[in-house]
N, C-alpha and C positions, 0 to 999 in steps of 0.2 A: 504493499499500499504506499502510495506516495505521501511525502510529508506535506502538511498543510502550512501555508505561509500566512501568517497573521500580520496585518498592517498595524503598527503601534498607533495608539490614540493620538499622541501629538502630531504625527504625520497626517491623520485624517482631519484633525483640526486645522492644520496649516493649509491643506489642500482646500478645505471648505472656506477658510478666510480669503485665500487668493482667488477662489471662484467667485465669491461674493464681491470683491473689489472689481474683478473683470466684469461682472454683471452690472455693477454700478456705472463703470466707465461706458459700457455699451448702452445703458439706459440714458446717460447724459448725451452720448453721440446721437442716439435715436431722436431725443427730444430736440436737439439742435437742428437736426435734418428736418424734422417735422415743422419746426418754426420756420426755417428757410422755404419749405414748400408752401406753407400758408402765406408767407408774406411776399416772397418774390418768384415763386414757381420752380419747376423741376431743374432748370438750368442753374439757378442759384444754389440748389441743394447739391447738384452734382459738383459745382465748383467749391462748395464748401467741404465736401467729402475729400475732393482732390487736394485741397489746401491742407487738410489735417493729415491725410495719408502721406503726401509728398513732402510737405514742409514740417510737419509735426507741430502745427499751430494749436496747441492744447488750450491756450487762453480763449481762442475762438469758440471751442466747445463749451468751455465754462461760462462765457458770456451768453452763448446761445442757449445753454441749459438754464441759466438764471432767467433770461427774458421769456423763455418758453414756459418755465414753471410759473411765472408771475402772469403772463398774458394768456396762455392756452389752459393751464390747469387752475388759474385763478388762486394761486397760493399767496400767502402774505410775503413781503420781501424778505423777512428774516428767515422764513422757511426755504424760500428759493435759494438764499445765500448758503444755508446749511446744506442744501442738496447740491449746489453747484460747486461751492468752495468750502468743504467742511474744515480744512485746516485753518481757515481764517479765524475761527473762534479760539483756537489754541494760541494763535500768534498775537491777537489783539491785546491781551493784557501786558505782555512784554513790550510791545510798541507803545502803548500808553504809558507805561512806567518809564520807558526811555525818554519819551518827550517831556514828561513831567520832571524827571531828573535833570534834564538839560536846562529846563526853564528855571528850576530852583537852584541849581548849582551851575551857573554859566562859567565858560572858560575864563581863566585869568587873563588879563591884558598886561602884559609885561612892558615896562617902560625901558628904553635903551639907557645904558649906563652913561654914555658920553653926551 
């Protein structure tokens, strides 16, 4: 009898997480294409897909997904931002703290000695 190979649980979780991220990216791309189809027609959608595939313009997909979530799905702006750019919410506290620290502690202006 042949030995059975078991897949370890962490590998299954990793495969599931990567598959979920790939599905999210495809959903964003699909929503951006749907937005281009609704607004400007099939030629614009084909040009958008070509721009993403050939030039890797991922920001175009994120903007299209945000606008599509707000205009087509009637989501609130914050929900659309969470769908299109989820890392934005993890970067905002650090960016705000950086701006506030520069405002509170400005750089020293050194006077010349001579």
